[in-house]
C-alpha positions as CSV (number, residue, x, y, z in Angstrom):
1,X,0.0,0.0,0.0
2,X,1.4,3.4,-0.9
3,X,1.6,6.2,1.7
4,X,-1.2,8.1,0.0
5,X,-3.5,5.1,0.2
6,X,-2.6,4.6,3.9
7,X,-3.5,8.3,4.6
8,X,-6.8,8.0,2.8
9,X,-7.6,4.8,4.6
10,X,-7.0,6.4,8.0
11,X,-9.1,9.5,7.1
12,X,-12.0,7.3,5.9
13,X,-11.9,5.3,9.2
14,X,-11.9,8.7,11.0
15,X,-15.2,9.5,9.1
16,X,-16.6,6.2,10.1
17,X,-15.7,6.7,13.8
18,X,-17.6,9.9,14.0
19,X,-21.0,8.5,13.0
20,X,-22.5,9.3,16.4
21,X,-22.2,13.0,15.8
22,X,-19.1,13.4,17.9
23,X,-15.9,14.8,16.2
24,X,-13.1,12.2,15.9
25,X,-9.4,12.9,16.0
26,X,-6.3,11.2,14.7
27,X,-2.6,12.1,14.9
28,X,0.0,11.6,12.2
29,X,3.6,11.1,13.3
30,X,7.1,10.7,11.9
31,X,9.6,8.8,14.0
32,X,7.5,9.4,17.1
33,X,7.2,13.1,16.5
34,X,3.7,14.5,16.0
35,X,3.4,16.4,12.8
36,X,-0.3,17.1,12.7
37,X,-3.7,16.2,14.1
38,X,-6.8,15.8,12.0
39,X,-10.3,16.2,13.4
40,X,-13.4,15.2,11.4
41,X,-16.5,17.2,12.2
42,X,-19.5,15.1,11.0
43,X,-22.1,17.9,11.3
44,X,-20.3,20.0,8.7
45,X,-18.5,17.1,7.0
46,X,-15.2,18.9,7.2
47,X,-11.7,18.0,8.2
48,X,-9.6,20.3,10.4
49,X,-5.9,20.0,10.1
50,X,-3.8,21.3,12.9
51,X,-0.1,21.5,12.0
52,X,2.6,21.4,14.7
53,X,5.8,23.2,14.1
54,X,8.8,23.7,16.3
55,X,8.0,26.0,19.2
56,X,5.3,27.8,17.3
57,X,1.6,28.0,17.9
58,X,-0.2,25.2,15.8
59,X,-1.8,26.4,12.6
60,X,-5.3,25.2,11.7
61,X,-6.7,24.6,8.2
62,X,-10.2,23.5,7.1
63,X,-10.9,21.1,4.3
64,X,-14.1,19.8,2.8
65,X,-12.3,17.4,0.4
66,X,-10.6,14.2,1.5
67,X,-8.1,14.4,-1.4
68,X,-6.9,17.8,-0.6
69,X,-6.2,17.1,3.1
70,X,-4.5,13.8,2.0
71,X,-2.0,15.8,-0.1
72,X,-1.4,18.2,2.7
73,X,-0.7,15.4,5.2
74,X,1.5,13.6,2.7
75,X,3.6,16.8,2.3
76,X,3.9,17.2,6.0
77,X,5.2,13.7,6.7
78,X,7.7,13.6,3.8
């Protein structure tokens, strides 16, 4: 499985976990270091990407397309 397929698979499982109306979260790490957190909000069907950078306040981005957030995550973990 390619890295892109793995990311999409994790995001789809995140969508399935949030069926009860509660937001679901998942972290993406490289060598034990958290690079970002993704939250899926089922009410709005949007993903929120929180990017962690060294000693800076995390930056947040909203996505309504699973493909676009997949590309962003892929770029972060490369």
